[in-house]
C-alpha positions as CSV (number, residue, x, y, z in Angstrom):
1,X,26.9,-36.4,-45.7
2,X,25.1,-37.4,-42.7
3,X,21.5,-37.0,-41.2
4,X,21.4,-35.1,-37.7
5,X,18.7,-34.6,-35.4
6,X,19.4,-31.7,-33.4
7,X,18.0,-31.7,-29.5
8,X,18.2,-28.1,-27.8
9,X,18.1,-27.8,-23.9
10,X,17.2,-24.3,-22.7
11,X,18.5,-25.2,-19.0
12,X,22.0,-26.0,-20.4
13,X,21.9,-23.9,-23.3
14,X,23.2,-26.3,-25.6
15,X,22.5,-28.5,-28.6
16,X,22.9,-32.4,-28.9
17,X,23.2,-33.7,-32.5
18,X,22.4,-37.5,-33.4
19,X,23.7,-39.0,-36.6
20,X,20.8,-40.6,-38.6
21,X,21.3,-40.8,-42.1
22,X,22.7,-39.0,-45.2
23,X,22.1,-35.2,-45.1
24,X,24.3,-32.0,-44.5
25,X,24.5,-30.3,-41.1
26,X,23.6,-27.0,-42.8
27,X,20.1,-28.9,-43.8
28,X,19.0,-29.2,-40.1
29,X,20.1,-25.8,-38.6
30,X,17.5,-23.9,-37.6
31,X,16.5,-21.2,-35.3
32,X,15.0,-22.9,-32.0
33,X,12.0,-21.9,-30.6
34,X,13.3,-19.7,-27.4
35,X,10.8,-21.3,-24.9
36,X,11.1,-24.7,-26.0
37,X,12.6,-26.8,-23.4
38,X,13.3,-30.1,-25.6
39,X,13.8,-30.5,-29.4
40,X,13.5,-34.0,-31.0
41,X,14.2,-34.4,-34.5
42,X,13.9,-30.6,-35.1
43,X,10.4,-30.5,-33.4
44,X,9.4,-29.1,-30.0
45,X,8.4,-31.9,-27.8
46,X,8.3,-29.9,-24.5
47,X,7.8,-26.3,-23.3
48,X,10.0,-24.5,-20.7
49,X,8.4,-23.8,-17.2
50,X,5.1,-21.4,-17.5
51,X,4.6,-21.9,-21.4
52,X,2.7,-23.9,-23.4
53,X,1.9,-25.0,-27.0
54,X,-0.4,-23.0,-29.4
55,X,-2.0,-24.3,-32.4
56,X,1.2,-24.3,-34.3
57,X,3.1,-26.4,-31.7
58,X,5.3,-23.3,-30.8
59,X,5.6,-22.8,-27.1
60,X,4.0,-19.5,-25.9
61,X,4.4,-17.8,-22.6
62,X,1.3,-18.0,-20.0
63,X,0.4,-14.8,-18.6
64,X,2.4,-13.6,-15.9
65,X,-0.3,-12.6,-13.7
66,X,-1.6,-16.3,-13.6
67,X,-1.2,-18.0,-10.2
68,X,-2.0,-21.3,-11.7
69,X,-3.2,-22.2,-15.6
70,X,-4.2,-24.9,-17.5
71,X,-1.2,-26.8,-18.9
72,X,-2.9,-27.5,-22.2
73,X,-4.4,-24.3,-23.3
74,X,-2.7,-21.7,-20.9
75,X,-5.6,-20.0,-19.5
76,X,-5.4,-19.1,-16.2
77,X,-7.3,-21.0,-13.5
78,X,-6.4,-18.7,-10.8
79,X,-4.7,-15.0,-10.3
80,X,-2.1,-13.7,-8.2
81,X,-3.4,-10.9,-5.3
82,X,-4.8,-7.5,-6.9
83,X,-6.0,-9.7,-9.9
84,X,-9.4,-11.5,-11.0
85,X,-10.0,-14.0,-13.4
86,X,-12.3,-12.9,-16.3
87,X,-14.5,-15.4,-18.3
88,X,-11.7,-15.7,-21.0
89,X,-9.2,-17.1,-18.4
90,X,-7.0,-13.8,-18.0
91,X,-6.3,-12.2,-15.1
92,X,-7.3,-8.5,-15.0
93,X,-6.6,-5.9,-12.3
94,X,-9.1,-5.3,-9.6
95,X,-7.2,-2.5,-7.8
96,X,-9.3,0.1,-9.3
97,X,-12.8,-2.2,-8.5
98,X,-11.9,-2.4,-4.8
99,X,-14.6,-0.8,-2.4
100,X,-13.1,1.9,-0.1
101,X,-10.6,0.4,2.8
102,X,-11.0,-3.4,1.4
103,X,-7.9,-5.1,0.8
104,X,-8.8,-8.0,-1.0
105,X,-11.9,-9.1,-3.1
106,X,-13.5,-12.6,-4.4
107,X,-16.6,-12.9,-6.4
108,X,-17.1,-9.2,-6.0
109,X,-17.3,-9.2,-2.3
110,X,-14.6,-8.0,0.1
111,X,-12.6,-10.7,1.8
112,X,-10.6,-8.8,4.0
113,X,-10.2,-5.1,5.1
114,X,-7.1,-2.5,5.6
115,X,-5.8,-2.2,9.2
116,X,-7.9,-0.3,11.3
117,X,-11.2,-1.5,9.4
118,X,-13.5,-4.5,10.0
119,X,-15.2,-6.9,7.6
120,X,-18.9,-6.3,7.7
121,X,-21.6,-8.7,7.1
122,X,-22.5,-7.0,4.1
123,X,-18.8,-7.3,2.3
124,X,-18.1,-3.7,3.4
125,X,-15.1,-2.4,5.6
126,X,-16.0,-0.1,8.6
127,X,-13.6,1.8,10.3
128,X,-13.1,0.3,14.1
129,X,-14.9,2.4,16.5
130,X,-12.7,4.3,19.0
131,X,-12.1,2.6,22.2
132,X,-13.6,-0.6,20.8
133,X,-11.6,-3.9,21.3
134,X,-13.8,-6.3,19.9
135,X,-16.3,-5.5,17.5
136,X,-18.8,-7.7,15.7
137,X,-19.2,-7.9,12.0
138,X,-22.5,-6.3,12.4
139,X,-20.7,-3.2,13.8
140,X,-22.0,-3.7,17.5
141,X,-19.1,-3.2,19.8
142,X,-18.8,-5.9,22.7
143,X,-15.8,-5.0,24.5
144,X,-14.1,-1.9,25.3
145,X,-10.5,-0.8,25.5
146,X,-9.5,0.3,29.5
147,X,-10.9,3.7,29.9
148,X,-13.9,3.3,27.9
149,X,-17.5,2.1,29.0
150,X,-19.6,0.0,26.8
151,X,-23.2,1.6,26.3
152,X,-25.8,-0.1,24.0
153,X,-22.9,-1.5,21.8
154,X,-20.9,1.7,21.7
155,X,-17.8,2.3,23.8
């Protein structure tokens, strides 16, 4: 009889055996944690990329919508575009919450507009004025395209 310590590597998909002391190999064969990157003495010591330990030391995946996350808790610290961070550290969709013609939001305000619209001072998106080449964020046109005349902030 021999005691065996099993190390499992997800990246190479292989087991490593170390001889320790009397025990049978059958005593140590267990189903590995599929998200564990490194086992030592049959205990997961490192989770694979984008997974963290839960309370039972089993690896759990991080929410796939997280751009960045806390390496201990797995809670999102930022989200991919189109998603916002809620107060529980999870990413939730913001697409349905976008105001008309808003391309992206941050902290409840539009930060960029769809093509053909300009971001106003109040955080809304306004359609570009026909013939206006340069429009201020207050909606005033300051220069016009060729063939248009500027008259009181309007082309």
